[in-house]
C-alpha positions, -999 to +999 in steps of 0.1 A: -228+021+720-239+048+744-221+056+775-235+049+808-261+076+818-250+098+847-280+086+867-270+050+865-266+037+900-260+000+909-282+005+939-311+013+917-319-017+896-347-035+878-351-070+863-368-064+829-357-078+795-339-054+775-357-049+740-322-043+722-300-075+733-306-111+745-281-111+774-306-132+795-308-161+768-299-194+787-299-180+822-319-204+843-328-177+870-341-152+843-361-179+825-378-188+859-385-149+864-362-149+894-339-120+904-306-127+886-274-114+900-261-110+863-290-097+842-303-065+859-311-031+844-302+003+857-333+022+869-326+057+859-358+072+871-395+066+872-428+086+868-454+064+886-455+030+869-433+041+838-397+030+843-367+048+825-341+021+823-306+014+807-290-021+802-256-023+815-248-050+786-256-030+756-262+005+773-296+007+754-320+033+770-357+026+770-390+032+790-411+003+803-446+005+816-445-019+847-485-016+854-476-014+889-481+015+913-495+048+906-513+052+872-504+076+849-538+079+831-540+117+834-505+123+821-515+107+789-545+130+784-572+107+795-598+120+819-620+101+844-657+108+841-671+122+873 
């Protein structure tokens, strides 16, 4: 089990399912896609719409593409035709 990242701050949170553990199972608020007071993730940082998260339950760290906000198309080597 990893320790909490030094960037972990309870003031910066996200509500995304952890791909490592199933801590949200059986939670009525999470199943209804509401902001639950127990099953949030640390938002360590973000680059546009790409979120860098850590689960406080299992301390797993991962990235999540939210699809919201600034696009990262140019960061991935894709170029727009002009």
